[in-house]
C-alpha positions in Angstrom: -11.4 -1.1 -13.9 -12.0 -3.0 -10.6 -12.9 -1.0 -7.6 -9.9 -2.1 -5.7 -7.5 -1.0 -8.5 -9.1 2.4 -8.5 -8.8 2.7 -4.7 -5.1 1.7 -4.9 -4.5 4.4 -7.6 -6.2 7.1 -5.6 -4.4 6.1 -2.4 -1.1 6.0 -4.3 -1.5 9.6 -5.5 -2.2 10.8 -2.0 1.1 9.3 -0.9 2.9 10.8 -3.8 1.6 14.3 -2.8 2.7 13.5 0.8 6.1 12.2 -0.3 6.8 15.2 -2.5 5.6 17.6 0.3 8.1 16.0 2.7 10.8 16.3 0.1 10.0 20.0 -0.5 10.0 20.7 3.3 13.4 19.1 3.6 14.8 21.0 0.7 13.4 24.4 1.8 14.4 23.9 5.5 17.8 22.3 4.7 17.0 19.6 7.3 17.2 16.1 5.7 16.7 14.2 8.9 13.3 12.7 7.8 14.6 11.3 4.5 13.4 7.8 5.5 9.8 9.0 5.9 10.1 10.7 2.5 11.4 7.5 0.9 8.7 5.3 2.6 5.9 7.6 1.4 7.2 7.4 -2.1 8.1 3.7 -2.3 5.6 2.0 0.0 2.9 4.5 -0.7 3.2 5.8 -4.3 5.1 3.1 -6.1 4.0 -0.1 -4.3 0.4 0.9 -4.2 0.4 1.8 -7.9 1.9 -1.6 -8.6 -0.8 -3.3 -6.5 -3.5 -1.3 -8.4 -2.0 -2.3 -11.7 -1.9 -5.9 -10.8 -5.6 -5.8 -9.7 -6.6 -3.9 -12.9 -5.0 -6.8 -14.9 -6.6 -9.5 -12.8 -10.2 -8.6 -12.2 -11.2 -12.0 -10.9 -8.6 -11.7 -8.1 -9.5 -8.1 -7.6 -13.2 -9.1 -6.9 -12.2 -11.5 -4.1 -12.8 -10.4 -0.4 -9.1 -11.0 0.2 -8.2 -8.2 -2.1 -10.3 -5.8 0.0 -8.8 -7.1 3.3 -5.3 -6.8 1.8 -5.9 -3.2 0.8 -7.2 -2.4 4.2 -4.3 -4.0 6.1 -1.5 -2.6 3.8 -3.0 0.9 3.6 -3.5 1.0 7.4 0.1 -0.1 8.0 1.6 2.5 5.6 -0.7 5.3 6.7 0.5 4.8 10.3 4.1 4.0 9.3 4.9 7.2 7.3 3.8 9.8 9.9 5.1 7.9 12.9 8.5 7.4 11.1 8.5 11.2 10.3 7.9 12.0 14.0 10.5 9.5 15.2 13.2 10.8 12.7 12.2 14.3 13.8 13.3 13.4 17.3 10.4 11.8 19.0 11.9 8.5 20.2 8.6 7.5 21.8 7.3 6.7 18.2 9.7 3.9 17.7 7.3 1.2 18.9 4.5 2.6 16.7 6.9 2.5 13.7 7.7 -1.1 14.5 4.1 -2.2 14.8 3.1 -0.3 11.7 6.0 -1.9 9.8 4.7 -5.3 10.8 1.2 -4.5 9.7 2.4 -3.3 6.3 4.5 -6.4 6.0 1.4 -8.5 6.8 -0.3 -6.6 3.9 2.6 -7.6 1.6 2.2 -11.2 2.6 -1.5 -11.1 1.8 -0.7 -9.7 -1.6 1.7 -12.6 -2.1 -1.2 -15.0 -1.3 -3.3 -13.2 -3.9 -0.6 -13.5 -6.5 0.1 -17.2 -5.9 -3.5 -18.2 -5.6 -5.1 -20.0 -8.5 -6.9 -18.1 -11.2 -10.6 -18.8 -10.9 -12.8 -18.8 -14.1 -15.1 -15.8 -14.4 -18.1 -18.1 -14.9 -18.6 -21.7 -14.3 -18.9 -23.9 -17.4 -22.4 -25.4 -17.8 -22.6 -28.7 -19.5 -25.6 -29.0 -21.9 -28.4 -31.3 -20.8 -28.7 -34.6 -22.8 
């Protein structure tokens, strides 16, 4: 499996643990004010990252490109900042709103980079060598 696919799956499971932890905390406390952070951890973290990992696992030539590593870093940074800042904002810390906005834009930039990866042409694994005459 390509390294980037493995990174995505490992990161996705971290977000699943975080998302379930937020959900358990809401359930135990009876306070569901942070539902948005719970949803973002699960959907942007667990589900989307697992899908990104699956795509890269199925497309190893694209996974080997430098753009795949850049896209992983941008998207993961955006989501890793977005989820806790959204949690804090929804918990009553209004000062986190600009952080949530910036992190959302960074995560969106990661999605746009993934779109570039998907729509880019498939490159052959090795160049065809013509026999000498």
